[in-house]
C-alpha positions in Angstrom: 110.4 46.6 98.9 110.3 48.2 95.5 112.2 51.5 95.5 111.2 53.9 92.6 111.0 57.6 92.0 108.3 59.0 89.8 107.6 62.5 88.6 104.2 63.7 89.8 101.6 61.4 88.2 97.9 61.1 88.5 96.2 58.2 90.3 95.1 56.7 87.0 98.8 56.6 85.9 99.8 54.8 89.0 97.0 52.2 88.6 98.2 51.6 85.0 101.7 51.1 86.2 100.5 48.7 88.9 98.5 46.6 86.4 101.5 46.4 84.0 103.8 44.8 86.6 105.2 41.3 85.7 104.1 38.4 88.0 107.7 37.0 88.0 108.0 37.3 91.8 104.6 35.8 92.4 101.6 37.1 94.2 103.4 38.4 97.3 105.7 40.5 95.2 102.7 42.0 93.3 101.0 42.8 96.6 104.2 44.4 97.9 104.5 46.5 94.8 100.8 47.5 94.9 101.1 48.6 98.5 104.2 50.6 97.6 102.5 52.4 94.8 99.6 53.3 97.1 101.9 54.8 99.7 104.6 56.2 97.4 105.3 59.9 97.9 105.0 61.4 94.4 108.1 63.4 94.0 110.5 64.5 91.3 114.2 63.6 91.2 114.9 67.3 91.2 114.2 68.7 94.8 113.6 72.2 93.4 110.9 70.9 91.0 109.4 68.9 93.9 109.3 72.0 96.1 107.6 74.0 93.4 105.0 71.3 92.9 104.3 71.3 96.6 103.9 75.0 96.6 101.5 75.0 93.7 99.4 72.4 95.4 99.4 74.5 98.6 100.9 71.7 100.5 102.6 72.3 103.9 106.2 73.5 103.7 108.7 73.3 106.5 110.5 76.5 107.4 113.6 75.3 105.6 111.4 74.6 102.5 109.8 78.0 102.8 113.2 79.6 102.6 114.2 77.5 99.6 111.0 78.4 97.9 111.6 82.1 98.5 115.1 81.7 97.0 113.5 80.0 94.0 111.2 83.0 93.6 114.2 85.3 93.5 114.2 86.5 97.1 117.8 87.0 98.4 119.2 86.5 101.9 122.0 89.0 101.9 121.2 91.4 104.7 119.5 88.7 106.7 121.1 85.3 106.4 119.1 82.1 106.2 119.6 81.2 109.8 118.3 84.6 111.0 115.3 84.3 108.6 114.5 80.8 109.9 114.4 82.2 113.4 112.1 85.0 112.3 109.7 82.6 110.5 109.8 80.2 113.5 109.6 82.4 116.6 108.4 85.9 115.6 106.0 85.6 112.7 104.9 83.3 109.9 105.4 82.8 106.2 102.4 84.6 104.8 102.7 87.6 107.1 106.2 88.3 105.8 106.1 87.1 102.2 102.8 88.8 101.2 104.7 92.1 100.8 106.7 90.7 97.8 103.6 91.6 95.8 104.8 95.2 95.9 107.7 94.5 93.7 108.4 93.7 90.0 109.5 90.4 88.5 111.9 89.8 85.6 111.2 87.9 82.4 111.9 84.7 84.2 109.2 85.5 86.7 111.7 86.1 89.5 111.7 89.0 91.9 114.6 91.4 91.4 116.5 93.3 94.1 114.2 92.0 96.9 115.9 90.8 100.0 114.3 89.0 102.9 115.2 92.0 105.0 112.9 94.2 102.9 110.0 91.9 103.4 110.6 91.7 107.2 110.9 95.5 107.4 107.6 95.9 105.5 105.9 93.4 107.9 107.0 95.6 110.8 105.9 98.8 109.1 102.5 97.2 108.3 102.0 96.3 112.0 102.4 100.0 112.8 100.0 101.0 110.1 97.4 98.5 111.4 97.7 99.7 115.0 97.3 103.3 114.0 94.5 102.7 111.4 92.5 100.9 114.1 92.8 103.9 116.4 91.7 106.2 113.5 88.7 103.8 112.8 87.7 103.8 116.5 87.8 107.6 116.6 85.7 107.8 113.4 83.1 105.3 114.8 82.8 107.1 118.1 82.4 110.6 116.6 79.9 109.5 113.9 77.8 107.7 116.5 77.9 110.8 118.7 76.8 112.9 115.7 73.9 110.6 114.9 72.7 110.6 118.5 72.9 114.4 118.6 71.0 114.8 115.4 68.2 112.5 116.5 68.1 114.2 119.9 67.7 117.6 118.3 65.0 116.4 115.8 61.4 115.6 116.5 62.1 111.8 116.6 61.0 110.0 119.7 63.8 107.4 119.5 61.5 104.4 118.7 59.6 105.3 115.5 62.8 105.6 113.6 63.6 102.0 114.4 60.4 100.8 112.7 61.2 103.0 109.7 64.7 101.6 109.5 63.4 98.0 109.7 61.0 98.5 106.8 63.8 100.2 104.8 66.2 97.3 105.3 63.5 94.7 104.6 62.7 96.4 101.3 66.4 96.7 100.4 66.8 93.0 101.1 63.8 92.2 98.9 65.3 94.2 96.0 68.6 92.3 96.4 66.8 89.0 96.2 64.9 90.1 93.1 68.1 91.1 91.4 69.3 87.5 91.9 66.4 86.4 89.7 65.0 84.0 92.4 61.6 82.5 92.1 58.7 84.1 94.1 58.6 81.1 96.4 62.4 81.4 97.1 62.1 85.1 97.8 59.2 84.6 100.2 61.0 81.8 102.1 64.1 84.0 102.5 62.0 87.0 103.6 60.3 84.8 106.3 63.8 84.0 107.7 64.9 87.7 107.6 66.0 89.0 111.1 65.4 92.6 111.9 68.2 94.7 113.3 66.8 95.0 116.8 66.3 91.2 117.1 69.7 90.5 115.6 71.5 92.8 118.1 69.5 91.7 121.1 70.1 88.1 120.2 73.8 88.7 120.0 74.0 90.1 123.5 71.5 87.9 125.3 74.1 86.1 127.5 75.2 87.5 130.8 78.7 86.9 129.7 78.4 89.6 127.1 79.7 93.0 128.2 76.6 94.8 126.9 74.1 92.5 128.7 73.3 95.1 131.3 72.6 97.7 128.6 69.8 95.7 127.1 68.4 93.5 129.8 65.8 96.1 130.8 65.2 97.3 127.3 65.0 94.1 125.3 61.2 94.3 124.7 61.4 97.8 123.2 65.0 99.1 122.7 65.5 102.8 121.7 67.6 104.0 118.9 70.2 105.1 121.5 70.7 101.5 122.6 70.9 100.1 119.0 73.4 102.8 117.9 75.6 101.8 120.8 75.4 98.1 119.9 75.9 98.5 116.1 79.0 97.2 114.5 81.0 99.3 112.1 79.2 97.6 109.2 75.8 97.9 110.7 76.5 101.6 111.3 77.2 102.0 107.6 73.8 100.6 106.7 72.0 102.8 109.2 73.7 105.9 107.9 72.6 105.0 104.4 69.0 104.8 105.6 69.3 108.1 107.4 70.7 109.9 104.3 68.4 108.2 101.8 65.3 109.2 103.9 66.7 112.7 104.2 66.3 112.7 108.0 67.1 115.8 110.1 70.3 117.5 108.9 71.2 114.4 106.9 73.7 116.3 104.8 76.1 116.1 107.8 76.3 112.4 107.2 76.6 112.4 103.4 80.4 112.0 103.5 80.1 109.1 105.9 77.5 107.5 103.7 79.9 107.7 100.8 83.2 106.6 102.3 82.5 104.7 105.5 82.2 101.3 103.7 85.5 102.0 102.0 87.2 102.7 105.3 85.7 99.5 106.7 88.0 97.5 104.5 91.0 99.1 106.3 89.4 98.9 109.7 88.6 95.2 109.4 92.1 94.3 108.1 93.6 96.3 111.0 91.3 94.7 113.7 92.0 91.2 112.4 95.8 91.6 111.9 95.6 91.1 108.1 98.3 92.8 106.0 97.4 96.1 104.5 100.3 97.5 102.5 100.9 94.5 100.3 100.0 94.8 96.6 99.7 98.5 97.3 101.5 99.3 94.0 99.3 97.2 91.7 97.4 99.5 89.3 93.9 99.3 87.7 92.4 97.2 90.5 89.1 99.1 90.1 88.9 97.7 86.6 88.9 94.2 88.2 86.2 95.0 90.7 82.6 95.6 89.5 81.5 96.6 93.0 83.8 99.7 93.6 84.3 103.0 91.9 86.8 105.7 92.6 85.0 108.2 94.8 85.0 111.9 93.8 85.5 113.0 97.4 88.6 110.8 97.8 90.1 112.1 94.5 89.5 115.8 95.5 90.9 115.2 99.0 94.1 113.7 97.4 94.4 116.5 95.0 94.1 119.1 97.7 96.6 117.5 100.1 99.2 116.2 97.7 99.2 119.0 95.1 98.6 116.5 92.3 96.8 117.1 89.0 93.5 115.4 88.4 95.0 113.0 85.7 98.0 112.0 87.9 95.8 111.5 90.9 93.7 108.8 89.1 96.7 106.5 88.8 97.4 105.8 92.5 93.6 105.9 93.3 93.1 102.9 91.0 94.8 100.9 93.7 92.1 99.8 96.2 94.2 100.2 99.3 95.4 103.7 98.4 91.8 104.7 97.8 90.6 103.2 101.0 93.4 104.6 103.2 92.7 108.0 101.7 89.0 107.6 102.6 89.9 106.7 106.1 92.2 109.7 106.6 89.6 112.0 105.0 86.8 110.7 107.4 89.0 111.2 110.4 90.0 114.7 109.3 86.3 115.6 108.7 84.5 114.1 111.7 87.0 114.0 114.6 87.0 117.4 116.1 88.5 116.9 119.5 91.8 118.8 119.8 93.4 116.4 122.2 92.5 113.4 119.9 93.9 115.2 116.9 97.2 116.1 118.6 97.7 112.5 119.7 97.0 111.2 116.2 99.2 113.7 114.6 102.1 112.6 116.8 101.4 109.0 115.9 101.2 109.8 112.2 104.5 111.6 112.3 106.1 108.7 114.2 104.8 106.3 111.6 106.5 108.3 108.8 109.8 108.3 110.7 109.5 104.5 111.1 108.8 104.0 107.4 111.9 106.0 106.5 114.2 104.3 109.0 115.5 101.9 106.4 114.7 103.9 103.3 117.9 102.7 101.6 116.2 99.3 101.2 113.8 100.7 98.7 116.1 102.7 96.4 115.8 100.1 93.7 112.0 100.2 93.8 110.7 103.7 92.7 107.1 102.6 92.1 106.8 101.6 95.8 108.6 104.7 96.8 106.1 106.9 94.9 103.1 105.2 96.7 104.7 105.7 100.1 105.4 109.4 99.2 101.7 109.9 98.6 100.8 108.5 102.0 103.5 110.6 103.6 102.1 113.8 102.1 98.6 112.9 103.3 99.9 112.3 106.8 102.0 115.5 106.8 99.0 117.6 105.8 96.8 116.3 108.7 96.1 119.4 110.7 95.8 119.5 114.5 93.1 122.1 114.1 90.3 120.8 111.9 
């Protein structure tokens, strides 16, 4: 068997190497070498370089390799030794869930993280879990109270509960048509897509048609002509955003009560979805100018004013943290909760949980003394939480 080590090479390079082999050992030797080349793991003599190459190609890394790669990136294992870190990555969590938070910290000129220990990443992973759990509760509170408000407004108005559905379907169909036009599709392509368009009532009724669905009993007697009360109950967070936009755009009864929701609910949806699906939230929460990289989002005036009022910050200074998408969306979530959730018991419970969250964040504050940028961001969040009033 031919035993060779090559630096990472392309398939074409390997074929050239195979073709250049001398036939000294005969046909069998050539066949053996050819098979070896096909099966050869393409590695570098330097294990660190090999590990970096694997990471760049997004290849699977063992837990031991994950730790070595973190060390290569500048992450230290002082407070938590490598054995403890291996146990955490094996039994309690996984690589991405912990290491995503390194994006909150600076690198040196050699592209290595400075003063970042594995214990900091693990602490942030735990803090992020507490943020997600609480943000999901806040989102559920907001969703329930806004749905209750919509139903109250429709009930008080002269709507019959059915006509508004037809209006909404026409509104959504026209909105969809305009989106297709902006994509510069041909008339034939637009017409084909419009034929396949599914209205909100059909979409929701189709989603809950099985007796295994928990909402089956709600729609089984109403599937031929569901009322707005039924559809509101079945709408997801995102579908609710679209309906509120229709309600405000058409200036329905007391629509101004929903103007803030129309402006900020989609922003809060980003936090809600990450919380519900256990995706990290407070990573890359320091990165500035993210709005300059996104053509779809703009800093909302209501969010900026809310931050100014609750953090005693000037207008110019407020713009800096709000250029981070997560700070902007978390502020939107807190503002919506403060504005729409009126129940005293709910607010007392959430205030307790918000204060508890602050205490957990500060439990190991010495970890972050070398990272003032991250500390400033967390200070803003703390001020927002402290200023949440039990009485709205």
